[in-house]
PAKOL-870510 format. One record per residue (C-alpha): x, y, z; residue in one letter. Coordinates in pm, whole numbers, plus 32768, in hexadecimal, padded with zeros to 4 digits. Layout:
N
XYZA ...
//
This chain:
249
B8C891F86E93M BA1792A66EA3L BA5593C76DBCT BB8993DE6CE0T BC1594DE6DD3E BBD693EE6EF3G BC8A92D36E40N BDB293B66DFDI BDC794136F70K BDB592A56FDDI BEC092446EE0N BF9B93606F5AS BF7292F370C5I BFBB9188706CM C0F791EE6FB1K C16B92B570DFR C129919071C6I C1E590A670DBA C309919A70CDT C30E91B87248L C309903D7272I C426901E7178T C4F19126722EL C4B4907D737CL C5198F2D72E9F C6568FBD724EV C6AF90767390T C67C8F39745BA C74F8E737363S C86B8F6F7376Y C85A8F7274F3A C8698DF674F5Q C9918E007405S CA468EF574E9A CA0B8E1C761BD CA7B8CE37562T CBB18D9874E3F CC158E0F763FV CBDD8CB976DEN CCA68C0375D4K CDB68D0F75DCA CDD48CE27753D CE038B6A772BT CEFD8BA27612F CFD28C9576DDF CFCC8BB1780DK D0408A8D7735T D1588B2E766DY D1E38C4A7741I D2D98C057858K D3838D137928N D3448E207825G D3C28D507701R D30A8CA375E8V D3328B377581D D32F8B7E740CY D3AF8A2573B0K D29089777462A D1958A5C73B6I D23C8A207266K D22288A9729ED D0B288C472FBN D01F8A027260P CEAE89A47272A CE598A7C73A1T CF148BAB731BL CE678B8971CAN CD178B6D7277E CD608CA77341L CDBE8D747210T CC808CFE7161S CBAD8D5C728EL CC528EB272A1A CBD18F017142K CA698EDB71B7E CA7B8FAB72F5V C9EC910C72EER CA3592027405V C9B693667432S CA93948574A3K C97794E9758BS C9B093AB7655K CB0E941176B8V CB8592E3777DK CAF791E77684S CB9592A77564Y CCEA92CC7609Q CD039168768AS CCA390D57538F CDA7919C7479W CEBA9157757AI CE788FE17561N CE5C8FF873E6A CFAD90A973D3Y D0628FAB74ABN CFC88E8573F3I D01A8F1E729FS D1848F517308V D1968DE27366I D0EE8D84721DK D1EE8E52715DG D3118DAA720EI D2838C4A71EEV D2488C7E7079S D3BD8CC27050N D44C8BE87164Y D5688BA571A7P D5DE8D0D71B0V D6C98DC7729AK D61F8F1B72A5R D4D18FA77233P D59090B27171L D62C8F9D709FD D4D38F6E7002I D4A690706EEEK D37B914F6F2AG D32590A17072F D29291D97113F D23192B76FEDD D1E691D96EBFK D154908C6F30T CFDC90B06F5DT CEE48FFB703DY CD688FEC7028E CCEF90437184L CBAC90D3720AG CB23910E70AEG CC4F91D37030V CD9791856F82K CEBB92187041T D0319204707AT D0C391E971D5L D137935371C6N CFDF93CF7161D CF3692FD726CL D01193987378E D01B94FB72F7N CEC9952E724EK CDDD943E72FEL CE64946E745FL CF5095957496R CE95968573B2K CD44962C7447V CDC2963B75AFF CEE8972E75A4P CF009753771FQ CF2B95DC7760E D0A495AA7767A D080945E781DR D04193B676CBF D1BB93AD76A3H D1DB92B477BFF D0DC91B9773DV D11491BD75C4L D23190C67594V D30290D87456C D3B48F847477A D4FE902374E3G D5A18FF67637L D5B791717653G D43F91827671C D390914D77C0P D33D8FDB77E3P D2018F437752I D1198EB07859I D07E8D56785AN CF178DD17860E CE2B8E92777FA CDD08FFC77C2Y CC5F90127819T CB6F9138783FP CB2C90E379ABA CC9C90D07A0DK CD3B91C17913L CD7392E779FEE CE1C92087AFFA CEE6915979F1Q CF6192A07957L CFBF93267AACQ D06C91E37B14R D13E91BC79D9Q D1A7932879D7T D20993177B45T D2D191D77B0CI D38B926C79E2A D3DF93B77A87L D465930E7BC1N D53692137B00N D6A892737B24P D6F291D779D1N D5EE92B6792CF D62793F979EEI D79B94027A41K D7E594F07B5FV D946953C7BD1K D96C965D7CBDG D8F197997C11N D8E796F47ABDK D7D296247A25V D7CF955D78E3Q D679952A784AL D5FA943B7743S D5EF94D375E8Q D47494B37603I D48B95FA76C6F D559969875B1E D47B96237492W D3359681753CY D3AA979F7617K D26F986975DCG D19B97567677D D25E976A77BCF D28298E477DDT D117995377C6Q D10799A87939Q D27899EB7980G D3C79948793ES D41B97DD78F6E D49B97C37A5BI D35198487ADFD D296973D7A1EY D37B96257A91I D37696947BFDN D1FA967C7C03A D22E95007BF6F D37894DC7CAER D3A594527E0CK D4F0950D7E23E D4E2965D7D74A D5EA96CB7C7BI D68298237CC9P D5BD992B7C0AA D6FD99BD7B78K D798986F7B1AA D85B987279D5K D79297AA78D7V D82196D577BES D79D95B076F2Y D839945876D2Y D82693957589P D6EC92C8754FY D71B914F7557D D66990BB7429W D6D38F55747BT D5A48E73745AL D4EA8E3675A1N D4DC8CBF756DK D4D78BB57679V D63A8B3D76B3K 
//
């Protein structure tokens, strides 16, 4: 016959086993949610994004997939320790939330025409309530301060931003995707405007200068991705940001 102490030990072990099973189940559920979210996001982007522009009208007319994506994004949980999973989820979540914000107010000419678009409107994503600004600055830039390539994959719905791609960012492909989109942007003559010994940069470089000057100058950062280097002593200025909506024409 078991003693009282023996029963207590067995009960304690059983509780630990039950807790472990619950944690494993929850972890598996979250992982499944993340995979489902990425797969559906990939299909969504392929359907509604064409040549770096978004078909907001078509989404507005048939919002079911977008609504499903935003619901799925609430359930996903990602750990900072799993860097690529964490980064890819929040990049996708940002781009989808921007689209959600535009569609909710469509038709609109510019995202800035929507009051509080970046700093007031909140979204429930990954178990937290966040604005677009906080997602970018607190959940990504603050956590990974050396990763300036975020600026070329987070798309704010304006034509001044690097173009949104028609695929989801995934943990397996994220490094290649970040490198590709940064390289495309920094070799685009409409984004980096070089004329002789002068260069006009997007205001992204003015607003987030510290992100691009951690290892040298802005020119040093840009030249790391350029096929044709900009003169190191080129005179730098910034051209006005184009907030015109990046909608399909």
